[in-house]
N, C-alpha and C positions, 0 to 999 in steps of 0.2 A: 508514693504519698498521695492519701485519700483526699480528692477534692470536696470540701463539704457544698452544699446546695447553694448557700448564699455566696461562696468564691466563684463559683459557677456561674451564677446570676450576674455576678459584678464583671466578670470577664466578656460575658457577652453584652453587658450594656457597654463595656468600654470599647468592644469592637464596633457596636452600633454607632457610638459617637465619634468614632475614628472614621466613619463611612465605609466599615469594612465589613464583610458577612464572615461568621464565624463558619471554619471549617468543620463540618460534619466527617467526623472518623470514620464511622463506619459505611459511609454512604459515597458512592464513586459514580463515575459516568455511566457504568452499564447499570446501575440501579435506577438511575434517571430516566436511562432509555431502554428498560427492560421490554417495554410493551411495543418497541419501535423497530430495532433490528439489532444485533451484535455488534458489543463497541470492541475495536481491537486496537493493537500498536505492533510495530515492528521492534524485533528484539535481537541480542546477541546471546551467545552463552555468559557472559560477564555481567548479565542484567539478572541473571535468575538467582542470586542470593541476596542474603540481608536486606536492608532497606528498600532496594530497587524491586526486589523481588516483591517486597509487600506491596509497596506501591503499585505495580502490576496487577495484582490479584485485587487490591483495593477497585481500582477503577476500570479492569476491562476483563472480557469473558471470551475473548479471541487473540491469537497472537500469530504474528507471521515472522519466521525467519529472515531478518534484513540480507542475510547474503549466505548463509548456511546451506542452503538448498540449491542454490544455482550452479549451474554444470560445471563451471572452474573450478569452486572450491570441493565439492562434492565429488566429482570424477576427474581429477587432476590428471591421471594416464588411462589408458586403455584398460588396463586388467588391474587397475586400484581404485578404490573408493575409499573417500575419508568419511566416515560416519559420525564422528565424535561429536562434533557441534551440533548437528541437526537432531541427533539421538539425543543429546542434553534438552533440546527445546520441546520436541516431542515427550519426552519423559515427564518434563515440568509440567506441561498442559495435561497429560494422563494422570499425574498424582494430585492435581489440584481440579480437575473437572472443568477445564477450559478448552475450547476449539483451537485449532490449527489452518491457518489457510496456508496451502503449500506454497512457495514461490521459488522459483519458476522450472519449467520442464525444458522448454525452448526460446533460446534468445540470441539475437547477433551480437552481442556483449558478454564477456566472461564465459563464451566457447573455448575449452582448450585446445589449441592448436592441433594436437593430434586426432581431433574428431573430422578436420577436413584431409589429411593426407592418407594417401594409401599405403600398401606394403613396400610399394616402390618408391616411398618418398615424393612422389607426385599427387597432382591433386586428386581425391578421393570419387571414386564414380558414384553416382547418382543411388545406385543399387546398394553399395556399401554405407553410404552417407544415411540411409534410409533405417538399415539394419543395424547400425549404429545406435539411432535415435531411436529405435523400438527397444532394443537392450536396455540402454541409458534408462527410458520412462518405466521399462518393466522392473528394472532395479530400484530404482527408486521409489516411485509411486507402491511398488509391489511391496517393499520395507516396511513402508507405513499406511498400508492398506488398512482400511478401518478406524484410523487415527487421524485423517486429515478431511474434513468436511469439505473443504472447496480447495481445487487445485487453479493457480496461473499455469495454464498449460502453455501459451506461446505471446510472447511479450513483445511489444513494440514493431509488429513488422511494415507498420504503415510508413511510408517514406515521408521525410520532413521535406522534401520538395512537392509543392502542391500540384505539379503536373503530374505526377506519378502516384499510381495506387500503394506498390508495395517496395518495399527498401531493397537496393541492390546489395543485399548481404552475402557470404559464401552461401547460406541456405538456398537463397533464393536463384545464385548464378550457379549452382550445381543441381537442385531441384526442379526447378521451378515455382510454382505454387504449391505443388504435391505435397510438402513438407509440412504444410499447414492442418489440412484436413487428417494426413497420416497422424499427426501427433495428437490430435484428439481422438482419433481410434485407437491408437496403442494405449491412450491414458483410459480411456472407458474400459477398455479389455482389463487394464492391470487394475484399476480398481472401481470396478461399477457403481460403488456407493459413493463416491466424491462428484460433487457440485464441478464442473469444468467450465472454466473461463478464459475469454481473450482479454488481454490487458495493455492499456496505451495511455499516452499523456497528450494533452492539450486537444483533448475530443471536445472540449466544449467549444472550441475555435469554429464557425460556422464552415470553413472549409473542409477541414479535418474531420468535422463531424459527418459531412456528407459521405467523404469515402470512407468512414468505420462503418456508415450504414451500409454501403454498397458493399463490403467485405463482409459484413455479418449477415448481410440479407443472401447473399451467395452460398455462404456455408449453411445458414439455415434451409435453403429451398433445396440445397444437394443432402439433406438430411444427415450433416455431420453432428457428431456427439457433443455440441456446445450448449452449454446451459446458460452462460450469461457474460456478460462486458464489466471488464472493471476498469472505472474511470480513475486513473492514478491520482488527479486532484493534488498533483504540484501546482497551488495556486498563488496567488499574491494578493496584496490589499487592493491590488488594482483591476483584477481580472479572477474569475469570470463574472460577467454580467446576470443579474437575475435570469434575463430572456434567454441566455445563452446555456445556463445550466438546465430550467425548466425544459428547454427544448431537446436536449441531447439524452435526459431521462426518459422522455416523453417518445423521443425516437426509437430508443431502444427498446424499451418496452413493448413497443408496437408490434415487435417481430416474436414477442412470447419470450424475451430473454429476463433474467433477474439482472439487476443493477447493483454492484458493490462499489463503494470507493474505497480504494484499495492503498492509496499511499498519500493521506491527505497530510499538507501543511500549509501555511499562509504565509509567504515570505513578505517583508517588509520593503524588498526591492522588486522592480519591475522584471518579468522575467527575462532571461538571458540562455542562449542556447550555448555558446562557444566560450569555453574558458578563457580568462584574461588575468593578468595581475591588478593587484588593487592599483588604483591610481594615489598620487600624492594628495594627501587631504581628504581623502575620500572617509566619509564618518561612517563607523558602524555603532551609533548610538541610537537605541529606542526612546525616540522622542515621545513626549506627550500625543503629538500630532500623527504619527505614526502609530502608536499605540490605539489611538481611537479609529484611527481608519483600521485597523484588525479586529477592533472589537464588534464593528459594525459588519464586516464582512464575515466574521464566523458566525454573528448573529443572523445574517443573510441567508447563508448558506444552510445552517441547520434548520432553519424555518422552511426552506426547500427541502431538505430530507425529510423530516416528520411529515409533511404535506404529501410525501411520497412513500409513506412505509409500505404501501401496499406493492411496491415496484424494487424498493431499495432492501437489501438482507443484512447488510454489511457497512460499517463506517469505521475504517484503519487508518491511524494515524503512523505516520513514517517518522519513528524515533519517539522517545519517550519524554524530554522536558527539552527546554532551551541550554540546558547545561551541554548537550552535544547533538547535533543535528549534521547531517549531509550537507546541508547547507552552507555550513562554515566551511566547506572546503570546496564547494562548486556553486556556481562557476567560477567564482571567486576566492582562491585560498588565502585563507586569512582574516577575511571578512566576517564579522560575527553577525548570524543572523538569530531571529527571536521568532519563529514560525509555528511555535505550538501553544497548547493553553496551560502550561506549567513553566514556570521561571527555573534559573537555574539552580534553585532550591528545592525544587519538586513541589513548590507552591504554586496554588492556583494564580491564572491572572486574570484581570478584569474579563478577558474574552470567555474564560471560564465559565463566570457566572452568567453572562449571557446566553451562553449555548444550554445550561441547566436551568436556569431560571425561566420556564415556561408552563403556561396553563396544560394539565394532562387533557 
């Protein structure tokens, strides 16, 4: 049905009287931020058709496979790769002219058990583990060579224990810290055109920021082919502070590294690391007070992002809308979270308008 100009005007006036902003159907996040940085979102194969696919294409010019390229899903057995899901995401991006951030090539979680076992069933040797890492990176990064503009090469190796630099994972137990530079070297050889990133969480907290800086400076000084740092940005309405966020961006850029915001969401609950069960009577309602805190926090961090557009080259949200997010299952299974800019009906929330309403 064709809508007359009079009807359209009446609709706009009604929205204005209701205190709501009309949705501009053909304009999305990527358009508002075109002169700043790429806008991205984490996706799975099920998101790539129907209304959700249209939504992705309206708002984003970059996508990240949420799980499909992690080592466990894509390389479950030594002599078998599972390409279908990752291929579908890359092919979707290629068809629609949008970029792909590869995620990830080396991580202590979701590494298949066979990777750490030798032919005798015992723990693998350092030499064999590094060879397997090389083979994996050459296979995965090589398959998508020229189709991935950035890779999270190494993920989350800094320990949660503030007295230690590196996590005591099996990668570290077997290889020491050598697997870190080797992963970047293998990735550069496999796909020379892709930007290579180290990716981690809680990087804005002062004590972890200092350890992150120590690791990145060591890699840069050793001329390891690392191009940037991914700040995961699993934040909340309570943190990070403005000064903490400004500090980590400035500190990483001082090493000549690009900064990307790789896994952004804004939980309405305080950060918790350990999984737990939902407590009796624990509410999971997005109250007006929590929503206002979220509006203010999103406005604050995006203002800082825009002010640092010479350092930040991508902002990627972790999941599409409040309909489903990983925070609905972690750290408290069954507790609904509302961390994104779009509600469960894919409609813009108040925070969305604070993010896009700024002076160019």
